[in-house]
Structure formats: C-alpha cells, structure tokens
N, C-alpha and C positions, 0 to 999 in steps of 0.2 A: 508502818506505812500505811497511808490511806490512797485510796485509787485515787480521789479528786485534787487530791495537796503535790505539792514541791516535795521530796523526800529529805525529812529532818533525820541529823542526828548529830551524836557531842560523843567525843572518847571520855571515857570516865575521869580521869585525872583532868579533864577539865572544866569540870563541873563546878563553879560558884556559889548555887545559888538552887537552892530546890525549893519551890511554890506549890500549893495545891489549894486550887481554884477549883470554885462551885459556883452554879449558875443555875437559872431557872427555865434552861430548854429541857429538862426531863419531863414526863417518862419520854418522848419521841424521838430526843438525840439528847446523844453523852452531854451529861450535866456536872462531873467530877474530872478531876483532869489533877495530870503530874506536869508542872513544868522543871527543865533541867537547864540549866542560864549558867552560860561563860560569857569570857571578855567579847569573844566572836562570834556568839552564835547560842541554838540548843535547841532541845526542842522538846514536844509536846506529845501528850497521849491521852486520853482518859480512863480511867479506872476499871472501863468494862474489856478494852481492849485486848482480841486473843493475845496470848501467853502474858497476863499480867502476873497470872500467882507466881511466875519468877523473879518481878523485881523485887520481891520483901526480900528473898534473902541476900540481894546487890544490896538494898539500903540498908540491911544490917552489918554487911562485910564492909562496908566502902566509905558509909557516911559516920560516923560514930556521931550520936550527940542527936540523930534524927526523931524529930518529935512527930509522933505517930498522932497525937491527943485530936489534931484533926482532922483526920480520914477517919478515926473514931467517931467523932461527932458527927459527920458529912455535912449537908446540907441541902436546902433546896432554893438559895438567893445565891443572886451573887456575893463572895467574898474569897478575899485571897492572902493564905495563910503561909509566912516563910516558915518552912520544916526544918530546913537545914542550912547553915550559910558558912564557906570557908574559914572563915576570920575570927565568926567565933564559935568553931567547933578547935580552931588547932591554938587559939589564945594569940 
C-alpha cells in the first residue's frame, strides 16, 4: 500500500500479464516497477517496496516461464518489458 494512493490489488489467479517498467525518476523516486494486470484491474509496486523479497518465490511458483532477463538488466530510462503473459505461458 502507498500512503498517498488508492489501494490496488489483484488475485494471483486473475493475473494475465506481468510487466517490468523502468523510468528515469531514480534515485530520488522509485524507478523500477512490477505491474500485475488482469481483465478487470491490477496493481503495481516498485521493486524497492518493503517485502519485495517475498515476490520472487511467488513468481517462480505461480508464473511458469517468467522472464527475469529485463529485471536482471535493469535500466535508468523509460522502458516496458513483458515478463509473463497467460496465453504465452499456457499455450
């Protein structure tokens, strides 16, 4: 949750796409984000968020074929990378 934004959420089973987005706002503001998108909404959070360490095991368990490459490379300018998509992962 962000103290100045409306609470966002999505159920794991409703996630259709996961994006990794980088911006040029760092180091003063978060500049790497994960976006979990579904048919009727989604949520986003910076990779610097408290508790982010717990997300990596969830990605491994729930989203077979997740592409960690863009996250490993990182970035300091605006870029949007699709790391997982339901139909691509399930055929």
